[in-house]
VMD Tcl script that draws the C-alpha trace (Angstrom):
set ca {
  {-0.38 19.51 -23.83}
  {0.92 19.01 -27.60}
  {4.10 20.70 -27.32}
  {4.75 17.79 -23.80}
  {4.14 15.10 -26.04}
  {6.67 16.81 -28.83}
  {9.04 16.91 -26.88}
  {8.68 13.28 -25.56}
  {8.49 12.32 -29.23}
  {12.26 14.10 -29.94}
  {13.65 13.93 -26.01}
  {17.47 13.39 -26.56}
  {17.33 10.59 -23.65}
  {18.63 7.62 -25.67}
  {22.10 9.50 -25.87}
  {22.71 7.98 -22.16}
  {19.33 6.08 -21.23}
  {18.48 2.33 -22.86}
  {14.73 1.04 -23.78}
  {13.74 -0.63 -20.93}
  {12.35 -4.30 -20.50}
  {8.95 -4.56 -19.56}
  {9.08 -7.93 -17.83}
  {6.03 -10.13 -16.49}
  {6.26 -11.20 -12.99}
  {4.95 -14.27 -13.09}
  {4.19 -15.00 -9.73}
  {2.23 -12.36 -8.36}
  {-0.13 -12.27 -11.62}
  {-0.84 -15.68 -10.78}
  {-1.54 -14.91 -7.27}
  {-3.71 -11.72 -8.44}
  {-5.32 -13.31 -11.51}
  {-4.11 -10.55 -13.18}
  {-0.98 -9.73 -15.35}
  {0.96 -7.44 -14.08}
  {4.10 -6.01 -16.23}
  {7.08 -4.30 -14.24}
  {8.87 -1.59 -16.16}
  {12.56 -2.19 -14.93}
  {14.14 1.13 -14.77}
  {16.39 -0.29 -12.26}
  {18.34 -1.05 -15.63}
  {19.70 2.11 -15.99}
  {23.68 3.03 -16.19}
  {22.53 4.73 -12.73}
  {19.90 1.97 -10.90}
  {16.94 4.86 -11.53}
  {14.63 6.68 -14.05}
  {15.78 9.73 -13.26}
  {18.42 9.59 -16.04}
  {15.92 10.18 -18.85}
  {14.79 13.78 -17.31}
  {18.09 14.73 -16.08}
  {20.04 14.19 -19.40}
  {17.17 15.54 -21.70}
  {17.06 18.59 -19.14}
  {21.22 19.16 -19.70}
  {21.33 18.71 -22.96}
  {19.19 21.43 -23.63}
  {20.63 23.72 -22.39}
  {22.60 26.51 -24.43}
  {26.55 25.69 -24.73}
  {27.08 29.25 -22.63}
  {25.20 27.59 -19.91}
  {26.61 24.82 -20.00}
  {30.08 25.93 -19.67}
  {29.65 27.46 -16.31}
  {28.43 24.52 -14.86}
  {25.10 22.95 -13.30}
  {23.86 22.32 -10.07}
  {20.54 20.31 -8.61}
  {19.38 19.30 -5.33}
  {18.20 15.51 -4.92}
  {17.66 12.55 -2.37}
  {19.65 10.70 -4.73}
  {18.60 9.32 -8.27}
  {18.26 12.69 -10.13}
  {21.57 13.77 -8.51}
  {23.64 10.24 -10.48}
  {21.13 11.24 -13.69}
  {22.82 14.58 -13.47}
  {26.08 13.41 -12.57}
  {26.58 10.73 -15.01}
  {24.58 13.70 -17.67}
  {27.53 16.03 -16.73}
  {30.53 13.51 -17.22}
  {28.66 12.49 -20.93}
  {29.07 16.15 -21.55}
  {31.97 17.17 -19.75}
  {30.41 19.89 -17.83}
  {31.08 20.53 -14.09}
  {28.33 19.56 -11.61}
  {27.26 20.55 -8.23}
  {25.05 18.24 -6.03}
  {23.47 19.24 -2.60}
  {21.64 16.34 -0.81}
  {20.16 16.37 2.74}
  {22.09 15.15 5.10}
  {19.98 11.66 5.34}
  {21.01 10.56 1.90}
  {22.12 6.91 1.44}
  {25.97 6.91 1.64}
  {25.63 4.89 -1.51}
  {24.18 7.25 -4.13}
  {26.70 9.69 -2.83}
  {29.77 7.97 -3.76}
  {27.82 6.94 -7.18}
  {27.62 10.60 -8.06}
  {31.61 11.04 -6.49}
  {32.69 8.68 -8.93}
  {31.02 10.17 -11.67}
  {33.06 13.60 -11.32}
  {30.14 15.33 -9.18}
  {30.62 17.86 -6.25}
  {28.37 17.09 -3.89}
  {27.22 18.99 -1.23}
  {25.62 17.88 2.07}
  {22.94 20.17 3.73}
  {19.41 20.11 5.58}
  {17.61 17.37 6.66}
  {14.87 17.23 3.41}
  {14.97 17.65 -0.23}
  {13.50 21.06 0.10}
  {16.51 22.24 2.31}
  {18.95 20.83 -0.08}
  {17.00 22.90 -2.81}
  {16.86 25.95 -1.32}
  {20.90 25.59 -0.93}
  {21.37 24.66 -4.85}
  {19.22 28.12 -5.60}
  {21.52 29.99 -3.66}
  {24.47 28.78 -5.15}
  {22.91 29.19 -8.48}
  {22.20 33.10 -7.82}
  {26.00 33.21 -6.72}
  {27.97 31.48 -9.27}
  {25.91 32.11 -12.61}
  {25.06 28.26 -12.29}
  {21.88 26.38 -14.03}
  {19.43 24.87 -12.10}
  {18.47 21.61 -13.08}
  {15.15 20.95 -11.62}
  {14.75 17.09 -10.00}
  {11.05 17.19 -11.83}
  {9.33 20.71 -11.82}
  {10.99 21.40 -15.35}
  {9.24 20.66 -18.38}
  {12.90 19.22 -20.47}
  {12.78 16.98 -17.19}
  {8.98 15.84 -17.40}
  {9.29 15.25 -21.21}
  {12.63 13.02 -20.65}
  {10.54 11.31 -17.95}
  {8.02 10.63 -20.07}
  {9.58 8.74 -22.59}
  {9.12 5.83 -20.07}
  {5.40 6.04 -20.92}
  {5.76 6.05 -24.42}
  {8.05 2.59 -24.27}
  {5.05 0.70 -22.32}
  {2.90 1.71 -24.95}
  {4.84 0.33 -27.61}
  {5.64 -2.46 -25.49}
  {2.22 -3.56 -24.52}
  {-0.34 -1.28 -26.70}
  {-3.46 -3.42 -23.92}
  {-2.41 -2.08 -20.74}
  {-5.25 -0.89 -18.88}
  {-3.90 0.38 -16.04}
  {-0.36 2.17 -15.03}
  {0.89 2.36 -11.69}
  {3.27 5.08 -11.30}
  {5.47 6.53 -7.92}
  {5.16 9.92 -7.10}
  {7.61 12.46 -5.30}
  {7.82 16.03 -6.83}
  {5.44 14.64 -10.01}
  {8.05 14.22 -12.75}
  {7.44 11.02 -13.49}
  {3.65 10.52 -13.24}
  {3.51 13.76 -15.19}
  {5.19 12.49 -18.15}
  {4.17 9.60 -18.20}
  {0.20 10.70 -17.51}
  {0.24 13.45 -19.76}
  {1.43 10.84 -23.02}
  {-1.10 8.36 -22.12}
  {-4.03 10.56 -21.75}
  {-3.05 10.93 -25.31}
  {-1.94 7.88 -27.11}
  {-4.33 5.53 -24.91}
  {-6.82 7.46 -23.03}
  {-9.01 4.40 -21.84}
  {-6.39 3.79 -19.82}
  {-6.25 4.50 -16.04}
  {-3.24 6.27 -14.87}
  {-2.81 5.74 -10.93}
  {-0.33 7.52 -8.72}
  {1.46 5.92 -5.91}
  {2.72 7.44 -2.84}
  {3.55 6.66 1.16}
  {1.14 7.70 3.41}
  {3.76 9.75 4.98}
  {4.67 12.03 2.43}
  {1.38 12.45 0.11}
  {2.22 15.57 -1.16}
  {0.54 15.08 -4.06}
  {-2.30 13.52 -2.96}
  {-3.02 16.29 -0.39}
  {-2.59 19.05 -3.17}
  {-5.33 17.57 -5.61}
  {-7.51 16.75 -3.00}
  {-7.37 20.49 -2.05}
  {-6.82 22.01 -5.83}
  {-4.41 23.56 -5.08}
  {-0.01 23.03 -3.61}
  {-0.11 21.43 -0.06}
  {3.40 21.97 2.21}
  {3.70 19.16 4.26}
  {4.90 19.88 7.86}
  {7.30 16.61 7.52}
  {8.00 13.93 5.23}
  {8.64 9.72 6.29}
  {12.50 9.20 5.50}
  {11.86 5.25 4.67}
  {11.15 5.81 0.79}
  {13.50 8.55 0.95}
  {13.02 8.78 -2.75}
  {9.86 10.34 -3.32}
  {10.18 12.27 0.55}
  {9.13 15.79 -0.60}
  {7.09 18.29 1.11}
  {6.40 20.60 -1.89}
  {5.72 19.00 -5.12}
  {6.16 21.12 -8.23}
  {3.94 23.72 -10.12}
  {3.97 21.86 -13.03}
  {4.22 18.95 -12.11}
  {0.82 19.35 -9.96}
  {-1.17 21.38 -13.06}
  {-0.53 18.10 -15.01}
  {-1.03 15.82 -12.62}
  {-4.23 17.11 -11.44}
  {-5.60 16.79 -15.21}
  {-4.19 13.39 -16.57}
  {-3.82 11.22 -13.10}
  {-7.56 9.65 -12.51}
  {-6.24 8.58 -8.63}
  {-3.84 8.68 -6.49}
  {-3.84 5.55 -3.64}
  {-1.52 5.82 -0.70}
  {0.49 2.66 0.98}
  {2.51 2.15 4.20}
  {5.66 0.96 4.83}
  {4.73 -2.52 5.60}
  {2.70 -2.73 2.11}
  {6.08 -1.17 0.67}
  {8.17 -3.78 2.12}
  {5.73 -6.70 0.58}
  {5.83 -5.59 -2.25}
  {9.99 -5.32 -2.61}
  {9.68 -8.88 -2.04}
  {7.18 -9.53 -4.90}
  {9.92 -7.78 -6.96}
  {12.77 -10.06 -5.57}
  {10.62 -13.35 -5.99}
  {10.00 -12.70 -9.35}
  {12.88 -10.90 -10.84}
  {15.68 -11.08 -8.23}
  {15.78 -7.59 -8.50}
  {16.08 -5.52 -5.27}
  {14.30 -2.10 -5.61}
  {14.80 0.61 -3.76}
  {11.67 1.36 -1.17}
  {10.54 3.98 -3.93}
  {11.15 2.01 -6.65}
  {8.64 -0.53 -4.95}
  {5.81 1.85 -4.82}
  {4.12 0.88 -7.96}
  {3.98 -2.62 -7.14}
  {2.90 -1.77 -3.71}
  {-0.32 0.16 -4.79}
  {-1.30 -1.60 -7.65}
  {-1.87 -5.01 -5.09}
  {-3.79 -2.28 -2.44}
  {-5.61 -0.66 -5.60}
  {-6.70 -4.23 -6.92}
  {-7.35 -5.14 -3.90}
  {-9.75 -2.12 -2.85}
  {-11.46 -2.89 -6.41}
  {-11.95 -5.99 -7.30}
  {-14.97 -5.04 -9.64}
  {-12.36 -3.74 -11.87}
  {-12.19 -6.07 -14.83}
  {-8.05 -5.60 -15.75}
  {-6.12 -8.13 -17.74}
  {-2.94 -6.26 -18.06}
  {-1.59 -3.89 -15.15}
  {1.59 -2.11 -15.86}
  {4.09 -0.82 -13.12}
  {7.48 0.59 -12.43}
  {10.44 -0.41 -10.62}
  {11.38 3.53 -10.59}
  {14.97 2.43 -8.86}
  {16.96 0.09 -6.88}
  {19.56 2.26 -5.01}
  {19.13 1.23 -1.68}
  {21.50 0.77 0.83}
  {22.32 -3.28 2.11}
  {22.02 -2.71 5.54}
  {18.38 -1.10 4.79}
  {17.33 -4.73 3.59}
  {17.33 -6.07 6.99}
  {14.43 -4.09 8.10}
  {12.79 -4.54 4.89}
  {12.91 -8.65 5.30}
  {11.83 -7.92 9.08}
  {8.41 -6.16 8.00}
  {7.46 -7.69 4.18}
  {5.63 -10.56 5.78}
  {3.83 -8.10 8.30}
  {2.81 -5.97 5.04}
  {1.78 -9.39 2.82}
  {-0.49 -10.02 6.49}
  {1.23 -13.29 5.94}
  {2.55 -12.94 9.91}
  {0.36 -11.88 12.61}
  {1.74 -10.84 16.38}
  {0.38 -11.38 19.92}
  {0.89 -10.91 23.42}
  {-0.79 -13.89 24.83}
  {-0.90 -14.48 28.86}
  {-0.78 -17.86 29.73}
  {-0.08 -19.63 33.01}
  {2.80 -20.44 34.73}
  {3.43 -23.38 34.82}
  {5.17 -26.50 33.29}
  {3.56 -27.49 30.21}
  {1.70 -23.97 29.10}
  {4.42 -23.37 25.90}
  {3.38 -26.92 25.18}
  {-0.31 -26.51 25.20}
  {-0.26 -22.74 23.83}
  {1.53 -24.26 20.87}
  {-1.06 -26.92 20.34}
  {-3.71 -24.04 19.86}
  {-1.50 -22.52 17.22}
  {-1.27 -26.46 15.03}
  {0.95 -26.88 12.46}
  {1.68 -23.41 11.59}
  {4.66 -21.70 11.74}
  {6.34 -19.94 14.33}
  {8.23 -17.25 13.63}
  {9.14 -15.23 16.74}
  {8.77 -16.15 20.06}
  {9.89 -14.03 23.26}
  {9.04 -14.78 26.87}
  {11.02 -13.63 30.33}
  {10.13 -14.66 33.70}
  {8.29 -12.16 35.97}
  {6.39 -13.79 38.47}
  {4.95 -17.59 39.62}
  {1.38 -17.15 38.51}
  {1.25 -15.43 34.95}
  {3.28 -15.57 31.77}
  {2.80 -13.06 28.71}
  {4.71 -14.20 25.53}
  {5.61 -11.92 22.77}
  {5.24 -14.36 19.80}
  {5.01 -14.26 16.09}
  {2.71 -16.84 13.89}
  {2.84 -17.45 9.85}
  {-0.41 -17.10 8.15}
  {-1.39 -18.07 4.98}
  {-4.84 -16.81 4.71}
  {-3.90 -13.41 6.34}
  {-5.93 -11.66 7.75}
  {-8.83 -14.61 8.11}
  {-6.10 -16.70 9.38}
  {-4.93 -14.14 12.15}
  {-9.19 -14.21 13.74}
  {-9.34 -18.13 13.19}
  {-5.97 -18.10 15.58}
  {-7.19 -15.53 17.99}
  {-10.21 -16.93 18.60}
  {-9.07 -20.51 19.08}
  {-6.48 -18.87 22.17}
  {-9.39 -17.27 23.44}
  {-11.85 -20.09 23.59}
  {-9.07 -21.36 25.58}
  {-9.09 -19.02 28.14}
  {-5.56 -17.54 27.20}
  {-5.81 -13.07 27.63}
  {-4.90 -12.69 23.91}
  {-3.79 -9.11 22.11}
  {-3.03 -8.14 18.42}
  {-0.15 -6.29 18.16}
  {0.22 -6.60 14.58}
  {-0.68 -2.97 13.35}
  {1.29 -1.52 16.63}
  {4.35 0.29 15.38}
  {5.78 0.24 18.67}
  {5.60 -3.17 19.04}
  {7.22 -3.66 15.48}
  {9.90 -1.71 15.86}
  {10.97 -1.44 19.64}
  {9.30 -3.81 21.71}
  {10.14 -7.20 19.73}
  {13.86 -6.29 20.68}
  {13.74 -5.05 24.04}
  {11.55 -7.97 25.79}
  {13.37 -9.10 28.87}
  {15.29 -7.46 31.38}
  {16.73 -8.80 34.66}
  {14.45 -10.07 37.32}
  {15.54 -10.95 40.89}
  {13.31 -13.66 41.93}
  {15.37 -16.37 40.01}
  {17.75 -17.81 41.71}
  {19.19 -20.42 40.29}
  {19.56 -19.99 36.34}
  {21.31 -21.24 33.27}
  {21.09 -19.70 30.22}
  {21.88 -22.28 27.08}
  {21.76 -21.65 23.48}
  {20.51 -24.67 21.47}
  {20.86 -24.82 17.56}
  {18.62 -27.29 15.67}
  {17.08 -27.49 11.76}
  {15.01 -25.00 10.42}
  {11.56 -26.69 8.85}
  {7.74 -27.16 9.63}
  {6.88 -26.84 13.07}
  {10.73 -27.22 13.94}
  {10.42 -25.12 16.88}
  {7.42 -27.26 18.53}
  {9.30 -30.39 17.95}
  {11.86 -28.57 20.14}
  {9.54 -27.84 22.80}
  {8.41 -30.87 22.85}
  {11.57 -32.98 22.98}
  {12.40 -30.13 25.98}
  {9.79 -31.17 28.04}
  {11.63 -31.76 31.88}
  {10.63 -30.37 35.40}
  {12.42 -27.73 35.03}
  {10.78 -23.57 35.35}
  {11.75 -22.24 31.59}
  {12.65 -18.60 32.90}
  {13.46 -17.32 29.62}
  {12.51 -17.90 26.28}
  {13.83 -16.38 22.94}
  {13.36 -17.69 19.11}
  {13.16 -15.82 15.75}
  {12.95 -17.57 12.45}
  {15.80 -15.41 10.48}
  {15.25 -17.66 7.15}
  {18.44 -19.69 7.79}
  {18.95 -23.55 7.42}
  {19.05 -23.54 11.26}
  {16.65 -22.18 13.91}
  {18.39 -20.71 17.50}
  {17.06 -20.57 20.63}
  {17.82 -18.81 23.81}
  {16.50 -20.48 26.62}
  {16.59 -19.66 30.70}
  {16.36 -22.43 32.93}
  {16.33 -22.64 37.02}
  {18.93 -25.28 37.86}
  {21.03 -25.43 41.20}
  {24.26 -27.01 40.53}
  {23.54 -30.25 42.24}
  {21.67 -31.39 38.82}
  {23.98 -30.48 36.30}
  {25.03 -33.81 35.67}
  {21.49 -34.44 35.31}
  {21.44 -31.73 32.87}
  {24.16 -32.45 30.64}
  {22.72 -36.16 30.08}
  {19.30 -34.50 29.33}
  {21.09 -31.65 26.52}
  {22.98 -34.91 25.29}
  {19.85 -37.09 24.80}
  {18.35 -34.34 23.02}
  {20.55 -34.51 20.28}
  {20.79 -30.24 19.74}
  {23.67 -28.56 19.51}
  {23.87 -26.27 22.82}
  {26.40 -24.31 24.59}
  {26.25 -23.15 28.07}
  {26.03 -19.00 28.05}
  {25.51 -18.20 31.50}
  {28.83 -16.84 31.89}
  {28.00 -14.89 29.07}
  {28.79 -11.16 29.42}
  {25.66 -10.19 27.75}
  {23.17 -12.24 29.52}
  {24.90 -10.89 32.76}
  {24.74 -7.21 32.47}
  {21.06 -6.91 30.99}
  {18.79 -10.03 31.97}
}
mol new
graphics top color blue
foreach p $ca { graphics top sphere $p radius 0.5 }
foreach p [lrange $ca 0 end-1] q [lrange $ca 1 end] { graphics top cylinder $p $q radius 0.2 }
display resetview
């Protein structure tokens, strides 16, 4: 242990890495009634902490080994650290990544002169191939976590946190292979043994949690791909021993909780973390809720990286509300009669509707898929359910139904043979509280609604797609009705997407 402390204190990381700020998350701190501090490792030159360990390990190699070059395996962040280190030290670098690595990280490595090889579906597959290259070409392998020089480099984060705020009561650390947690925990427990050090893992990639629980390293059969930066099947031998000795606890979080933490980080800092980068905040939130009796005043969390593909943000935004328990999703059966939608919304009250999907199926009963914004989480969801059930609506809670959240919400609809005269209209209206309810109130008419789709995307204007049963002789009446409504409207009846699928 003492040798590792010495290595942390004499690490060479500051040749390339910067001392990152420890920022207070003002909004989240106020909400949780505790000071939440965020270590901004997203501000490193490669947008993640991995540069520290990578450079420290490579800088320790002798000249002969450096000249031959280095190879590593990584899901992306360590790879970028190795690529920048090789560029800085002018040595050849080969990086093996799983084929699932985000393109953003692949391109970042190539732009720094590294040779990138994509192989296998996981980090462990890439690691096996990298070790094969070492034997064949005499290259030095820079392990992303199971290397004492790498661990020492990552441990400098713990040193900085303590120097920036010596009154931290607990530190939450994301865990993949365990290098970051091993380095920080070892240093913090040496310098401030009363400070709790808590690891955070995704529930679908909990290799360290399972290993410590069993008392030996456990290799997972498979790992989740969402938080790709910590998707490791088998933790390191060295990191396992250090984490088992120095971590107080490991807490597990799910995808929705990670997405909610991403939103919290953005709201407070305007930084966009990658999923693995938001693990620590997600874990801190869950821990505080689980153990309200803890009298913490200052909590440190680590934003470990910000290498996220932009297109992934669509998924994050969709799931963040559920992760924060601020959106409830229901399947509700209502009578298939004019006025049912309006009566249903009366029981929702002044709460915002986030989603509303419906397709006509038969004359007696309509089943709708609806999302409702909840300011008070689980308790408010239960109030809504009881109100609807008290009004004799059949209600099924789908908030935690993964198939419903990932697939069914996008598939509701389909063709029907029971509607002879259907027109499809697309309305646009200013998005504001109760906007959908006001729109439905204005839409009251004698025409039967056969299809309804609405999703609040956070834009200034909401869009609703409505199917209505209208015969040709009523078109003049319909046009007058639309004109009186005052909403922008386009007729999409002949749209090929409608004719083919609905």
